[in-house]
C-alpha positions in Angstrom: 20.7 -4.8 -6.6 16.9 -4.7 -5.4 15.5 -4.2 -1.8 18.9 -3.5 0.1 19.0 -1.1 3.1 21.6 2.2 2.9 22.6 4.7 5.3 24.0 8.2 4.0 25.5 10.4 6.3 24.7 14.1 5.3 22.0 13.2 3.0 19.8 16.6 3.2 21.7 18.0 -0.1 24.4 17.4 -2.0 25.5 14.3 -3.3 24.1 12.8 -0.1 20.6 13.6 -1.4 20.6 12.8 -5.1 22.1 9.6 -4.3 19.5 9.0 -1.8 17.0 10.1 -4.4 18.3 7.6 -6.7 18.5 4.5 -4.6 14.9 5.0 -3.3 13.9 5.3 -7.2 15.7 1.9 -7.7 13.8 0.6 -4.8 15.8 0.6 -2.1 15.2 1.7 1.5 17.4 4.7 2.5 18.1 6.3 5.4 19.5 9.9 5.3 21.2 11.7 8.4 22.2 15.3 8.9 22.5 18.1 11.4 19.2 20.1 11.8 15.9 18.6 12.4 14.0 20.8 10.0 16.1 19.7 7.2 15.9 16.2 7.8 12.5 16.0 7.9 12.2 18.1 4.8 14.3 15.7 2.9 13.3 12.7 4.2 10.0 13.5 3.2 10.8 14.6 -0.2 13.0 11.9 -1.2 10.7 9.2 1.1 12.9 7.7 3.0 13.7 8.1 7.5 16.0 10.8 8.4 17.7 10.8 11.2 19.7 13.9 13.2 23.1 13.0 13.7 25.7 15.8 13.4 28.9 14.2 12.3 30.6 16.4 14.7 29.0 15.0 18.0 30.0 11.7 19.6 26.8 11.9 21.4 24.6 12.0 18.0 26.2 9.3 16.3 26.3 6.9 19.5 22.5 7.8 19.8 21.8 7.0 16.1 23.9 3.8 16.6 21.5 2.9 19.4 18.4 3.9 17.8 18.9 1.7 14.8 20.2 -1.3 16.3 16.9 -0.7 18.7 14.7 -1.5 15.4 16.3 -4.2 14.4 18.0 -2.3 11.5 20.5 -4.2 9.4 22.6 -2.4 6.9 23.6 -3.8 3.4 25.5 -0.5 3.0 27.0 2.6 4.5 27.9 5.9 2.4 30.0 8.0 4.7 29.5 11.2 3.0 29.0 14.4 5.5 32.0 16.5 5.2 32.4 20.0 5.2 35.5 22.5 3.7 36.4 25.8 5.2 38.7 27.3 2.4 42.3 29.1 4.5 45.6 29.5 4.5 48.4 27.7 6.0 48.8 31.3 7.8 45.4 32.0 8.8 43.6 28.7 9.5 42.2 28.7 13.3 43.0 26.1 15.8 38.9 26.1 16.3 38.5 25.3 11.9 41.7 22.6 12.4 39.0 21.0 15.4 35.6 21.2 13.3 37.2 20.1 10.3 38.8 17.1 11.2 36.1 16.2 14.1 33.5 16.4 10.8 35.7 14.7 7.9 37.7 12.1 9.7 36.4 11.6 13.3 32.8 11.8 12.7 33.1 8.7 9.6 35.6 7.1 11.9 33.3 7.0 14.7 30.0 6.5 12.8 32.1 3.4 11.2 32.8 2.0 14.3 29.3 2.7 15.9 27.5 1.0 13.1 29.6 -1.9 12.5 27.4 -4.2 14.6 24.4 -3.7 12.4 26.5 -3.9 9.0 25.1 -6.9 7.2 27.9 -9.9 5.7 28.8 -8.7 3.1 28.2 -5.3 3.1 29.7 -2.0 1.5 31.0 1.0 3.2 31.9 4.0 0.6 34.0 7.2 2.1 32.9 9.9 -0.3 36.9 11.4 -0.3 38.4 13.9 -2.5 40.9 14.6 -5.0 42.8 17.0 -2.6 44.2 13.7 -1.4 46.7 13.6 -4.4 45.9 17.0 -6.2 47.2 20.2 -4.1 45.0 22.9 -4.0 46.0 26.1 -1.9 44.1 27.2 1.0 42.7 23.6 1.4 45.7 22.2 3.4 43.4 21.0 6.4 40.7 19.8 4.4 43.2 17.7 2.5 44.4 16.1 5.7 41.3 15.5 7.2 40.1 13.5 3.9 43.5 11.5 3.6 43.5 10.8 7.2 40.2 8.8 7.2 41.1 7.1 3.4 44.5 5.6 6.0 41.6 4.2 8.5 40.2 2.5 6.0 42.8 0.6 4.8 43.5 -0.5 8.3 39.4 -1.2 8.5 39.8 -3.1 5.4 41.9 -5.4 7.1 40.4 -5.5 10.5 36.5 -5.8 9.2 37.1 -8.7 6.7 36.1 -11.5 8.8 32.6 -9.7 9.1 32.4 -9.4 5.0 32.8 -5.4 5.1 34.1 -3.8 2.4 35.6 0.0 2.5 36.2 1.6 -0.9 36.4 5.3 -1.8 35.3 8.2 -4.3 37.1 10.8 -5.0 34.8 13.8 -6.4 36.6 16.5 -8.6 35.2 20.2 -8.3 31.5 19.2 -7.6 28.8 21.9 -7.8 26.8 22.0 -4.2 25.8 23.8 -1.1 29.4 23.2 0.1 30.8 26.0 -2.2 28.5 28.6 -0.5 29.2 27.1 3.2 32.7 27.7 2.6 31.8 31.5 1.7 32.2 31.7 -1.3 30.3 34.0 -3.6 28.1 33.8 -6.6 30.7 35.5 -8.3 33.4 33.4 -7.1 31.1 30.2 -7.5 30.8 31.3 -11.4 34.3 31.7 -11.8 35.5 28.7 -10.6 32.7 26.3 -11.9 33.4 28.2 -15.4 36.9 27.2 -15.1 36.1 23.7 -15.8 34.6 24.4 -18.9 38.4 23.3 -20.2 38.2 20.1 -18.4 37.7 17.2 -21.0 34.4 17.0 -19.5 33.6 20.3 -20.8 31.8 21.5 -17.3 31.8 21.4 -13.6 30.4 18.5 -12.2 27.0 17.9 -10.6 25.8 15.9 -7.8 24.3 13.2 -10.2 28.1 12.4 -12.0 29.1 10.7 -8.5 26.0 8.3 -8.2 27.3 5.7 -10.9 30.7 5.1 -8.7 29.1 5.0 -5.3 26.4 2.8 -6.9 28.7 0.7 -8.1 30.7 0.2 -4.9 27.2 -0.2 -2.8 26.5 -3.2 -5.2 27.5 -7.4 -5.6 29.6 -6.0 -8.5 32.2 -4.7 -6.4 32.5 -7.8 -3.9 36.1 -8.1 -4.4 37.4 -4.9 -4.2 38.8 -3.6 -1.2 40.7 0.2 -0.1 39.7 0.9 -4.1 39.6 4.5 -5.1 37.4 5.8 -8.1 37.9 9.2 -9.3 34.9 11.1 -10.9 36.8 14.6 -11.7 36.0 14.9 -15.1 39.1 14.7 -16.5 40.8 17.3 -14.2 44.4 17.4 -14.9 44.5 15.8 -17.4 
């Protein structure tokens, strides 16, 4: 797999950035998106890739991204729908605003991105959704987050049928607890994060997962080795729950 063009949403940090760095180092052209212009510019320069501002909560941003890429005659061999947020709240304390924002970014955002970028996806091409183990493993204070990830997986099932004539395949990776900025953005203190990460010492892997641990599964699904796979789910969780 050499010289392909991939777009990664939420590519300024965490799994998205680690993947972008790896793919560029492997000889591919990479485009990343993010919500903040300064962060996008800094990350793109450091990685050696192109970067665009496209907030997954903004329909206007996503449509503008698609228009810009079409204008520039960009053709994508792969699309990684990675951007996401997590606001840990109980069923009783979750606000409507938090519910709507989570669904906008984690479900509507990737749906609209896939819809708008569909015309510039090559035949064949691969779409990889970065989901989560919360789809089939219940965690307290994560009902809305779980629903948002499960909802897009349902969309992907149907999209696999509808996009099959164009050679577009859609598969998912479900990371386990992975140490990224998502924990601090969720409001967890340093002490709370450390307690969470330490609790994972008891897993078969023996430690918390890192963004680099997720790269192999995503890269495989982007490669031609996954041409026959549709709606497959790869769980990369370090053996959590065994």
